[in-house]
BAKE-23249 format. One record per residue (C-alpha): residue number from 1; residue in one letter; y, x, z. Coordinates in Angstrom, 2 decimals. Each point is the difference from the previous one (the first is absolute). Example, Ala and Ser with C-alpha at 12.3 -4.5 7.8 and 13.67 -1.06 7.14 Angstrom:
2
<site><k>1</k><r>A</r><v>-4.50</v><u>12.30</u><w>7.80</w></site>
<site><k>2</k><r>S</r><v>3.44</v><u>1.37</u><w>-0.66</w></site>
//
This chain:
272
<site><k>1</k><r>M</r><v>-108.45</v><u>-136.19</u><w>-61.62</w></site>
<site><k>2</k><r>N</r><v>-0.95</v><u>0.23</u><w>3.16</w></site>
<site><k>3</k><r>N</r><v>0.56</v><u>3.35</u><w>0.17</w></site>
<site><k>4</k><r>Q</r><v>3.28</v><u>-0.43</u><w>-1.89</w></site>
<site><k>5</k><r>N</r><v>1.65</v><u>-1.95</u><w>2.77</w></site>
<site><k>6</k><r>S</r><v>-1.01</v><u>1.62</u><w>2.74</w></site>
<site><k>7</k><r>N</r><v>1.14</v><u>3.19</u><w>-1.41</w></site>
<site><k>8</k><r>Q</r><v>3.61</v><u>-2.21</u><w>-0.39</w></site>
<site><k>9</k><r>N</r><v>-0.29</v><u>-0.90</u><w>3.62</w></site>
<site><k>10</k><r>S</r><v>-0.84</v><u>3.91</u><w>1.70</w></site>
<site><k>11</k><r>N</r><v>3.03</v><u>0.90</u><w>-2.66</w></site>
<site><k>12</k><r>Q</r><v>2.48</v><u>-2.87</u><w>1.63</w></site>
<site><k>13</k><r>N</r><v>-0.89</v><u>0.90</u><w>3.78</w></site>
<site><k>14</k><r>N</r><v>0.34</v><u>3.93</u><w>-0.70</w></site>
<site><k>15</k><r>K</r><v>3.52</v><u>-0.80</u><w>-1.14</w></site>
<site><k>16</k><r>G</r><v>0.96</v><u>-1.15</u><w>3.23</w></site>
<site><k>17</k><r>K</r><v>-1.29</v><u>3.38</u><w>1.97</w></site>
<site><k>18</k><r>S</r><v>2.49</v><u>2.62</u><w>0.82</w></site>
<site><k>19</k><r>N</r><v>0.08</v><u>3.39</u><w>1.62</w></site>
<site><k>20</k><r>K</r><v>1.24</v><u>-0.87</u><w>3.10</w></site>
<site><k>21</k><r>P</r><v>-2.84</v><u>1.07</u><w>2.69</w></site>
<site><k>22</k><r>S</r><v>-3.24</v><u>-1.76</u><w>0.49</w></site>
<site><k>23</k><r>R</r><v>0.07</v><u>-3.01</u><w>2.89</w></site>
<site><k>24</k><r>S</r><v>-2.94</v><u>0.49</u><w>2.53</w></site>
<site><k>25</k><r>K</r><v>-2.70</v><u>-2.56</u><w>-0.14</w></site>
<site><k>26</k><r>S</r><v>1.62</v><u>-2.04</u><w>2.73</w></site>
<site><k>27</k><r>G</r><v>2.64</v><u>-0.87</u><w>-1.25</w></site>
<site><k>28</k><r>G</r><v>3.43</v><u>1.53</u><w>-0.84</w></site>
<site><k>29</k><r>V</r><v>0.53</v><u>3.24</u><w>2.02</w></site>
<site><k>30</k><r>P</r><v>-0.93</v><u>3.12</u><w>-2.64</w></site>
<site><k>31</k><r>D</r><v>-2.83</v><u>2.57</u><w>1.18</w></site>
<site><k>32</k><r>K</r><v>2.93</v><u>2.33</u><w>2.30</w></site>
<site><k>33</k><r>S</r><v>-3.01</v><u>2.83</u><w>0.07</w></site>
<site><k>34</k><r>R</r><v>0.77</v><u>-0.34</u><w>-3.68</w></site>
<site><k>35</k><r>Y</r><v>3.37</v><u>-0.60</u><w>-0.44</w></site>
<site><k>36</k><r>P</r><v>1.65</v><u>1.13</u><w>2.71</w></site>
<site><k>37</k><r>K</r><v>4.15</v><u>0.37</u><w>0.70</w></site>
<site><k>38</k><r>I</r><v>1.29</v><u>2.87</u><w>-0.75</w></site>
<site><k>39</k><r>Q</r><v>1.10</v><u>1.48</u><w>3.15</w></site>
<site><k>40</k><r>A</r><v>-3.05</v><u>-0.32</u><w>1.59</w></site>
<site><k>41</k><r>Y</r><v>-2.03</v><u>1.70</u><w>-2.40</w></site>
<site><k>42</k><r>I</r><v>2.24</v><u>2.92</u><w>-0.43</w></site>
<site><k>43</k><r>A</r><v>-0.04</v><u>0.08</u><w>4.12</w></site>
<site><k>44</k><r>K</r><v>-3.79</v><u>-0.29</u><w>-0.33</w></site>
<site><k>45</k><r>L</r><v>-0.29</v><u>2.93</u><w>-2.10</w></site>
<site><k>46</k><r>G</r><v>1.84</v><u>1.88</u><w>2.58</w></site>
<site><k>47</k><r>V</r><v>2.62</v><u>1.54</u><w>-2.01</w></site>
<site><k>48</k><r>M</r><v>2.36</v><u>-1.72</u><w>2.41</w></site>
<site><k>49</k><r>S</r><v>1.38</v><u>-2.38</u><w>2.64</w></site>
<site><k>50</k><r>R</r><v>0.33</v><u>-3.52</u><w>-1.30</w></site>
<site><k>51</k><r>R</r><v>3.52</v><u>-0.23</u><w>0.88</w></site>
<site><k>52</k><r>K</r><v>0.66</v><u>2.67</u><w>-1.85</w></site>
<site><k>53</k><r>V</r><v>-0.97</v><u>-1.33</u><w>-3.01</w></site>
<site><k>54</k><r>E</r><v>1.82</v><u>-3.19</u><w>0.40</w></site>
<site><k>55</k><r>D</r><v>2.93</v><u>2.03</u><w>0.38</w></site>
<site><k>56</k><r>L</r><v>-0.63</v><u>2.06</u><w>-3.45</w></site>
<site><k>57</k><r>I</r><v>-1.37</v><u>-3.89</u><w>-1.68</w></site>
<site><k>58</k><r>R</r><v>3.83</v><u>-0.93</u><w>1.36</w></site>
<site><k>59</k><r>E</r><v>1.58</v><u>3.16</u><w>-1.54</w></site>
<site><k>60</k><r>R</r><v>-1.71</v><u>-1.06</u><w>-3.17</w></site>
<site><k>61</k><r>K</r><v>-1.89</v><u>3.26</u><w>-0.03</w></site>
<site><k>62</k><r>V</r><v>-3.92</v><u>-0.96</u><w>-0.10</w></site>
<site><k>63</k><r>Q</r><v>-0.71</v><u>-1.68</u><w>-3.79</w></site>
<site><k>64</k><r>V</r><v>-3.62</v><u>-1.20</u><w>-0.86</w></site>
<site><k>65</k><r>N</r><v>-1.10</v><u>0.32</u><w>-3.75</w></site>
<site><k>66</k><r>G</r><v>3.70</v><u>0.56</u><w>-0.32</w></site>
<site><k>67</k><r>T</r><v>2.05</v><u>-2.77</u><w>1.27</w></site>
<site><k>68</k><r>I</r><v>1.88</v><u>0.12</u><w>3.14</w></site>
<site><k>69</k><r>A</r><v>-2.33</v><u>-1.41</u><w>2.89</w></site>
<site><k>70</k><r>K</r><v>0.87</v><u>-2.54</u><w>2.06</w></site>
<site><k>71</k><r>I</r><v>-1.39</v><u>-0.21</u><w>4.09</w></site>
<site><k>72</k><r>G</r><v>-2.76</v><u>-2.67</u><w>0.75</w></site>
<site><k>73</k><r>Q</r><v>-0.91</v><u>0.91</u><w>-3.98</w></site>
<site><k>74</k><r>R</r><v>-4.26</v><u>0.23</u><w>-0.56</w></site>
<site><k>75</k><r>I</r><v>-1.10</v><u>2.69</u><w>-1.94</w></site>
<site><k>76</k><r>K</r><v>-3.28</v><u>0.73</u><w>-1.37</w></site>
<site><k>77</k><r>A</r><v>-1.35</v><u>2.46</u><w>2.07</w></site>
<site><k>78</k><r>G</r><v>-1.32</v><u>2.85</u><w>-2.37</w></site>
<site><k>79</k><r>E</r><v>1.11</v><u>-1.45</u><w>-3.10</w></site>
<site><k>80</k><r>D</r><v>3.81</v><u>0.03</u><w>0.17</w></site>
<site><k>81</k><r>V</r><v>2.06</v><u>3.18</u><w>-0.21</w></site>
<site><k>82</k><r>I</r><v>2.54</v><u>0.55</u><w>2.73</w></site>
<site><k>83</k><r>V</r><v>2.83</v><u>2.31</u><w>0.19</w></site>
<site><k>84</k><r>L</r><v>1.36</v><u>0.62</u><w>3.26</w></site>
<site><k>85</k><r>D</r><v>3.44</v><u>1.92</u><w>0.14</w></site>
<site><k>86</k><r>G</r><v>-0.09</v><u>1.33</u><w>-3.25</w></site>
<site><k>87</k><r>K</r><v>-4.26</v><u>1.35</u><w>0.75</w></site>
<site><k>88</k><r>K</r><v>-3.18</v><u>-1.78</u><w>-0.76</w></site>
<site><k>89</k><r>I</r><v>-1.93</v><u>-0.56</u><w>2.05</w></site>
<site><k>90</k><r>T</r><v>-3.61</v><u>-0.45</u><w>0.13</w></site>
<site><k>91</k><r>T</r><v>-2.04</v><u>-3.29</u><w>0.20</w></site>
<site><k>92</k><r>K</r><v>-2.96</v><u>1.08</u><w>1.39</w></site>
<site><k>93</k><r>K</r><v>-2.17</v><u>-1.16</u><w>2.55</w></site>
<site><k>94</k><r>P</r><v>2.02</v><u>-0.04</u><w>4.01</w></site>
<site><k>95</k><r>P</r><v>-1.53</v><u>3.32</u><w>1.53</w></site>
<site><k>96</k><r>Q</r><v>-1.76</v><u>-1.36</u><w>2.94</w></site>
<site><k>97</k><r>P</r><v>2.29</v><u>-0.40</u><w>2.90</w></site>
<site><k>98</k><r>I</r><v>0.67</v><u>2.20</u><w>2.83</w></site>
<site><k>99</k><r>Y</r><v>1.64</v><u>-0.65</u><w>3.28</w></site>
<site><k>100</k><r>I</r><v>0.15</v><u>2.52</u><w>2.44</w></site>
<site><k>101</k><r>L</r><v>1.02</v><u>-0.19</u><w>3.44</w></site>
<site><k>102</k><r>L</r><v>2.04</v><u>3.34</u><w>0.93</w></site>
<site><k>103</k><r>Y</r><v>1.92</v><u>1.82</u><w>2.96</w></site>
<site><k>104</k><r>K</r><v>2.76</v><u>1.85</u><w>-1.38</w></site>
<site><k>105</k><r>P</r><v>1.31</v><u>2.27</u><w>2.20</w></site>
<site><k>106</k><r>K</r><v>2.91</v><u>1.45</u><w>0.53</w></site>
<site><k>107</k><r>G</r><v>2.13</v><u>2.19</u><w>-3.11</w></site>
<site><k>108</k><r>Y</r><v>-1.66</v><u>-1.89</u><w>-2.68</w></site>
<site><k>109</k><r>V</r><v>1.86</v><u>-1.68</u><w>-2.44</w></site>
<site><k>110</k><r>S</r><v>-1.25</v><u>-3.58</u><w>-0.83</w></site>
<site><k>111</k><r>T</r><v>-0.06</v><u>0.54</u><w>-3.91</w></site>
<site><k>112</k><r>V</r><v>-2.07</v><u>0.71</u><w>-3.06</w></site>
<site><k>113</k><r>K</r><v>2.29</v><u>3.25</u><w>-0.82</w></site>
<site><k>114</k><r>D</r><v>2.80</v><u>1.36</u><w>1.88</w></site>
<site><k>115</k><r>E</r><v>3.10</v><u>1.56</u><w>-2.09</w></site>
<site><k>116</k><r>E</r><v>0.56</v><u>2.62</u><w>3.29</w></site>
<site><k>117</k><r>N</r><v>-3.94</v><u>1.08</u><w>-0.57</w></site>
<site><k>118</k><r>R</r><v>-0.70</v><u>-1.22</u><w>3.79</w></site>
<site><k>119</k><r>K</r><v>-3.49</v><u>-1.72</u><w>1.32</w></site>
<site><k>120</k><r>T</r><v>-0.90</v><u>-3.05</u><w>-1.38</w></site>
<site><k>121</k><r>V</r><v>-2.36</v><u>-2.26</u><w>1.47</w></site>
<site><k>122</k><r>L</r><v>-2.16</v><u>0.23</u><w>-2.80</w></site>
<site><k>123</k><r>E</r><v>-1.24</v><u>3.76</u><w>1.08</w></site>
<site><k>124</k><r>L</r><v>-1.40</v><u>-0.99</u><w>2.72</w></site>
<site><k>125</k><r>V</r><v>-2.85</v><u>-2.09</u><w>-2.36</w></site>
<site><k>126</k><r>P</r><v>-0.56</v><u>2.79</u><w>-2.28</w></site>
<site><k>127</k><r>E</r><v>-3.15</v><u>-0.75</u><w>-0.47</w></site>
<site><k>128</k><r>E</r><v>1.35</v><u>-3.72</u><w>-1.98</w></site>
<site><k>129</k><r>R</r><v>-0.02</v><u>0.44</u><w>-4.08</w></site>
<site><k>130</k><r>E</r><v>1.88</v><u>-4.09</u><w>-0.59</w></site>
<site><k>131</k><r>R</r><v>3.70</v><u>-0.09</u><w>0.20</w></site>
<site><k>132</k><r>L</r><v>0.73</v><u>-1.58</u><w>2.90</w></site>
<site><k>133</k><r>Y</r><v>3.31</v><u>-1.27</u><w>1.47</w></site>
<site><k>134</k><r>P</r><v>1.23</v><u>0.46</u><w>3.54</w></site>
<site><k>135</k><r>V</r><v>0.49</v><u>-3.89</u><w>1.64</w></site>
<site><k>136</k><r>G</r><v>2.07</v><u>-0.37</u><w>3.07</w></site>
<site><k>137</k><r>R</r><v>1.73</v><u>3.29</u><w>-0.33</w></site>
<site><k>138</k><r>L</r><v>1.18</v><u>2.00</u><w>3.31</w></site>
<site><k>139</k><r>D</r><v>3.04</v><u>2.53</u><w>0.06</w></site>
<site><k>140</k><r>M</r><v>-0.89</v><u>3.72</u><w>0.32</w></site>
<site><k>141</k><r>D</r><v>0.94</v><u>0.08</u><w>3.21</w></site>
<site><k>142</k><r>S</r><v>-2.13</v><u>-3.14</u><w>1.51</w></site>
<site><k>143</k><r>E</r><v>-3.78</v><u>-0.16</u><w>-0.41</w></site>
<site><k>144</k><r>G</r><v>-2.90</v><u>-2.44</u><w>0.49</w></site>
<site><k>145</k><r>L</r><v>-1.91</v><u>-2.61</u><w>-2.28</w></site>
<site><k>146</k><r>M</r><v>0.46</v><u>-0.39</u><w>-3.56</w></site>
<site><k>147</k><r>I</r><v>-2.31</v><u>-1.00</u><w>-2.89</w></site>
<site><k>148</k><r>L</r><v>-0.35</v><u>1.68</u><w>-3.08</w></site>
<site><k>149</k><r>T</r><v>-1.25</v><u>-2.24</u><w>-2.90</w></site>
<site><k>150</k><r>N</r><v>-0.59</v><u>-0.46</u><w>-4.21</w></site>
<site><k>151</k><r>D</r><v>0.17</v><u>-3.36</u><w>0.42</w></site>
<site><k>152</k><r>G</r><v>3.48</v><u>-1.00</u><w>-1.16</w></site>
<site><k>153</k><r>E</r><v>-0.41</v><u>-3.74</u><w>0.73</w></site>
<site><k>154</k><r>F</r><v>-0.94</v><u>0.59</u><w>3.73</w></site>
<site><k>155</k><r>T</r><v>3.09</v><u>2.49</u><w>0.75</w></site>
<site><k>156</k><r>F</r><v>2.34</v><u>-3.21</u><w>-0.98</w></site>
<site><k>157</k><r>K</r><v>-1.41</v><u>-2.32</u><w>2.13</w></site>
<site><k>158</k><r>M</r><v>0.35</v><u>2.78</u><w>2.63</w></site>
<site><k>159</k><r>T</r><v>3.62</v><u>0.66</u><w>-0.80</w></site>
<site><k>160</k><r>H</r><v>0.93</v><u>-3.36</u><w>-0.96</w></site>
<site><k>161</k><r>P</r><v>2.38</v><u>-1.92</u><w>2.79</w></site>
<site><k>162</k><r>S</r><v>-1.50</v><u>-3.45</u><w>-0.03</w></site>
<site><k>163</k><r>N</r><v>-3.54</v><u>1.83</u><w>1.24</w></site>
<site><k>164</k><r>E</r><v>1.45</v><u>0.92</u><w>3.17</w></site>
<site><k>165</k><r>I</r><v>-2.52</v><u>2.99</u><w>0.88</w></site>
<site><k>166</k><r>K</r><v>1.00</v><u>0.83</u><w>3.38</w></site>
<site><k>167</k><r>K</r><v>0.03</v><u>3.77</u><w>0.28</w></site>
<site><k>168</k><r>T</r><v>0.14</v><u>1.84</u><w>4.07</w></site>
<site><k>169</k><r>Y</r><v>1.45</v><u>2.73</u><w>0.98</w></site>
<site><k>170</k><r>N</r><v>0.27</v><u>2.09</u><w>2.87</w></site>
<site><k>171</k><r>V</r><v>3.15</v><u>1.51</u><w>0.31</w></site>
<site><k>172</k><r>L</r><v>1.51</v><u>2.50</u><w>2.77</w></site>
<site><k>173</k><r>I</r><v>3.49</v><u>0.11</u><w>0.10</w></site>
<site><k>174</k><r>G</r><v>2.00</v><u>2.13</u><w>2.52</w></site>
<site><k>175</k><r>G</r><v>1.17</v><u>-1.47</u><w>3.29</w></site>
<site><k>176</k><r>S</r><v>-0.82</v><u>-3.36</u><w>1.36</w></site>
<site><k>177</k><r>P</r><v>1.13</v><u>-3.12</u><w>-1.52</w></site>
<site><k>178</k><r>S</r><v>2.57</v><u>-2.65</u><w>1.98</w></site>
<site><k>179</k><r>N</r><v>-1.20</v><u>-3.22</u><w>0.11</w></site>
<site><k>180</k><r>L</r><v>3.08</v><u>-0.68</u><w>-2.45</w></site>
<site><k>181</k><r>A</r><v>-0.75</v><u>2.12</u><w>-2.43</w></site>
<site><k>182</k><r>L</r><v>-3.76</v><u>-1.33</u><w>0.06</w></site>
<site><k>183</k><r>N</r><v>1.34</v><u>-3.59</u><w>-0.14</w></site>
<site><k>184</k><r>H</r><v>2.29</v><u>0.99</u><w>-2.86</w></site>
<site><k>185</k><r>L</r><v>-2.92</v><u>1.43</u><w>-1.98</w></site>
<site><k>186</k><r>Q</r><v>-2.29</v><u>-2.58</u><w>0.45</w></site>
<site><k>187</k><r>R</r><v>2.59</v><u>-3.02</u><w>-1.15</w></site>
<site><k>188</k><r>G</r><v>0.49</v><u>2.26</u><w>-2.96</w></site>
<site><k>189</k><r>V</r><v>2.57</v><u>2.63</u><w>-1.39</w></site>
<site><k>190</k><r>K</r><v>1.94</v><u>0.24</u><w>-3.01</w></site>
<site><k>191</k><r>L</r><v>-0.49</v><u>2.33</u><w>-2.75</w></site>
<site><k>192</k><r>K</r><v>1.76</v><u>-0.07</u><w>-3.33</w></site>
<site><k>193</k><r>E</r><v>-2.61</v><u>-1.76</u><w>-1.71</w></site>
<site><k>194</k><r>G</r><v>0.51</v><u>-2.59</u><w>2.76</w></site>
<site><k>195</k><r>Y</r><v>-1.45</v><u>-0.93</u><w>3.54</w></site>
<site><k>196</k><r>V</r><v>-3.58</v><u>1.53</u><w>0.95</w></site>
<site><k>197</k><r>Q</r><v>-2.31</v><u>-1.81</u><w>2.80</w></site>
<site><k>198</k><r>P</r><v>-2.94</v><u>1.80</u><w>1.18</w></site>
<site><k>199</k><r>D</r><v>-3.09</v><u>-2.41</u><w>0.75</w></site>
<site><k>200</k><r>E</r><v>-0.46</v><u>1.44</u><w>3.54</w></site>
<site><k>201</k><r>V</r><v>1.44</v><u>3.15</u><w>2.26</w></site>
<site><k>202</k><r>N</r><v>-1.77</v><u>0.98</u><w>2.61</w></site>
<site><k>203</k><r>I</r><v>0.69</v><u>2.75</u><w>2.67</w></site>
<site><k>204</k><r>L</r><v>-3.46</v><u>2.55</u><w>0.20</w></site>
<site><k>205</k><r>R</r><v>0.62</v><u>2.19</u><w>2.22</w></site>
<site><k>206</k><r>H</r><v>2.42</v><u>3.19</u><w>1.44</w></site>
<site><k>207</k><r>E</r><v>-0.36</v><u>3.22</u><w>-0.93</w></site>
<site><k>208</k><r>Q</r><v>2.30</v><u>3.08</u><w>1.59</w></site>
<site><k>209</k><r>G</r><v>3.16</v><u>-2.41</u><w>-0.26</w></site>
<site><k>210</k><r>N</r><v>-0.81</v><u>-0.57</u><w>-3.09</w></site>
<site><k>211</k><r>T</r><v>-1.38</v><u>-3.93</u><w>-1.70</w></site>
<site><k>212</k><r>W</r><v>-3.36</v><u>-1.40</u><w>-1.50</w></site>
<site><k>213</k><r>L</r><v>0.63</v><u>-3.07</u><w>-2.14</w></site>
<site><k>214</k><r>E</r><v>-1.89</v><u>-2.49</u><w>-1.80</w></site>
<site><k>215</k><r>I</r><v>1.85</v><u>-1.38</u><w>-2.71</w></site>
<site><k>216</k><r>V</r><v>-1.48</v><u>-2.53</u><w>-2.61</w></site>
<site><k>217</k><r>V</r><v>1.44</v><u>-0.86</u><w>-3.20</w></site>
<site><k>218</k><r>H</r><v>-0.94</v><u>-1.45</u><w>-3.31</w></site>
<site><k>219</k><r>E</r><v>2.88</v><u>1.23</u><w>-2.41</w></site>
<site><k>220</k><r>G</r><v>-0.65</v><u>2.88</u><w>-1.86</w></site>
<site><k>221</k><r>K</r><v>3.70</v><u>1.34</u><w>-0.25</w></site>
<site><k>222</k><r>N</r><v>0.41</v><u>3.74</u><w>-0.07</w></site>
<site><k>223</k><r>R</r><v>-0.01</v><u>2.00</u><w>3.02</w></site>
<site><k>224</k><r>I</r><v>0.37</v><u>-3.80</u><w>1.82</w></site>
<site><k>225</k><r>I</r><v>-1.01</v><u>1.13</u><w>3.47</w></site>
<site><k>226</k><r>R</r><v>2.22</v><u>3.44</u><w>0.35</w></site>
<site><k>227</k><r>R</r><v>3.41</v><u>-1.77</u><w>-1.24</w></site>
<site><k>228</k><r>M</r><v>-0.80</v><u>-3.39</u><w>2.10</w></site>
<site><k>229</k><r>M</r><v>-0.47</v><u>2.81</u><w>3.38</w></site>
<site><k>230</k><r>R</r><v>3.10</v><u>1.77</u><w>-1.87</w></site>
<site><k>231</k><r>R</r><v>1.76</v><u>-3.55</u><w>0.40</w></site>
<site><k>232</k><r>I</r><v>-0.25</v><u>-0.57</u><w>3.60</w></site>
<site><k>233</k><r>G</r><v>0.44</v><u>3.31</u><w>0.85</w></site>
<site><k>234</k><r>Y</r><v>-3.22</v><u>2.35</u><w>0.85</w></site>
<site><k>235</k><r>N</r><v>-1.30</v><u>2.79</u><w>-2.36</w></site>
<site><k>236</k><r>V</r><v>-3.86</v><u>0.06</u><w>-1.15</w></site>
<site><k>237</k><r>I</r><v>-1.86</v><u>2.65</u><w>1.25</w></site>
<site><k>238</k><r>R</r><v>-3.35</v><u>-0.70</u><w>-1.27</w></site>
<site><k>239</k><r>L</r><v>-0.91</v><u>-2.78</u><w>-2.43</w></site>
<site><k>240</k><r>V</r><v>-3.51</v><u>-1.49</u><w>-0.17</w></site>
<site><k>241</k><r>R</r><v>-1.53</v><u>-2.86</u><w>-1.99</w></site>
<site><k>242</k><r>V</r><v>-2.88</v><u>-0.66</u><w>1.58</w></site>
<site><k>243</k><r>K</r><v>-1.27</v><u>-3.86</u><w>-1.65</w></site>
<site><k>244</k><r>M</r><v>0.42</v><u>-1.21</u><w>-3.59</w></site>
<site><k>245</k><r>G</r><v>-0.58</v><u>-3.67</u><w>-0.07</w></site>
<site><k>246</k><r>P</r><v>-4.19</v><u>0.08</u><w>1.34</w></site>
<site><k>247</k><r>F</r><v>-0.16</v><u>3.64</u><w>-0.35</w></site>
<site><k>248</k><r>D</r><v>0.43</v><u>2.21</u><w>3.26</w></site>
<site><k>249</k><r>V</r><v>0.16</v><u>3.75</u><w>0.23</w></site>
<site><k>250</k><r>K</r><v>-3.27</v><u>-0.07</u><w>2.40</w></site>
<site><k>251</k><r>M</r><v>-1.97</v><u>-1.08</u><w>-3.31</w></site>
<site><k>252</k><r>L</r><v>0.46</v><u>3.43</u><w>-1.46</w></site>
<site><k>253</k><r>G</r><v>-1.56</v><u>1.57</u><w>3.73</w></site>
<site><k>254</k><r>S</r><v>-0.01</v><u>3.98</u><w>-0.34</w></site>
<site><k>255</k><r>K</r><v>0.06</v><u>-0.44</u><w>-4.07</w></site>
<site><k>256</k><r>R</r><v>3.38</v><u>0.54</u><w>-1.92</w></site>
<site><k>257</k><r>S</r><v>-0.67</v><u>-2.64</u><w>-2.67</w></site>
<site><k>258</k><r>I</r><v>-2.60</v><u>-2.94</u><w>-0.46</w></site>
<site><k>259</k><r>K</r><v>-0.78</v><u>-1.69</u><w>-3.13</w></site>
<site><k>260</k><r>L</r><v>0.39</v><u>-4.21</u><w>0.74</w></site>
<site><k>261</k><r>S</r><v>-2.17</v><u>-2.15</u><w>-1.61</w></site>
<site><k>262</k><r>K</r><v>0.87</v><u>-3.41</u><w>-2.05</w></site>
<site><k>263</k><r>E</r><v>-0.96</v><u>-2.03</u><w>2.79</w></site>
<site><k>264</k><r>Q</r><v>2.70</v><u>1.93</u><w>2.19</w></site>
<site><k>265</k><r>V</r><v>2.82</v><u>-0.48</u><w>-2.82</w></site>
<site><k>266</k><r>K</r><v>-1.00</v><u>-3.42</u><w>-0.21</w></site>
<site><k>267</k><r>E</r><v>0.49</v><u>-0.78</u><w>3.74</w></site>
<site><k>268</k><r>L</r><v>3.42</v><u>0.95</u><w>-0.21</w></site>
<site><k>269</k><r>F</r><v>1.04</v><u>-2.80</u><w>-2.35</w></site>
<site><k>270</k><r>A</r><v>-2.47</v><u>-2.45</u><w>1.55</w></site>
<site><k>271</k><r>N</r><v>2.90</v><u>-1.90</u><w>1.48</w></site>
<site><k>272</k><r>K</r><v>2.29</v><u>0.18</u><w>-2.37</w></site>
//
């Protein structure tokens, strides 16, 4: 009799259970390692950045188990079937994150592949077998620090405007800038996206009738330094990115690239 009552009570209790993600022992939040948000999970797989995943979700091009996905939706890692823009992705264990601090020379494009068969930054690290993506792109005629990584979540944080990662550039311009032009630059210049104001502008030195400037910005707009200088009437002769957040070109020494540790990467967002 006692066994029968026990079974009835057990059945009644089970009726109230659902297939929702299990809660943590401490209370209400699902185990994030077992049930990560879909955009963060795909980014961790190194397939693409979190921002690009979110764009595809908004375009209704991501499905989970045959259903259109939503931003922030939690998934069962390794169990749910995820289709990304028509292609099923392998929900394997994410690869170990790789972070490479690299000096990009002039003449390389900051892409994985190039339709015009120009040299890409990936050719600078031929020993790496993981799928890597450039962070902090530089145009072909510019040089300096970049980061290559397979961590899409890191890429998202690095490029999201809210994190305001400062980048420092040494810029050689033709001639000697007037006080009027420098004041205009420091106040901010109007580009097609709106007004853009550098965080700092300093004269470094004069060289054979031209001038080296140090310009610090936290925005990541395309060719922002060249466009700002053109707006105040000066041409850029040479452009070198010497800092990205806490990472300095001096860290490379005589090397073309070095690997960053997880601790160094965490430092980048320590105060964010």
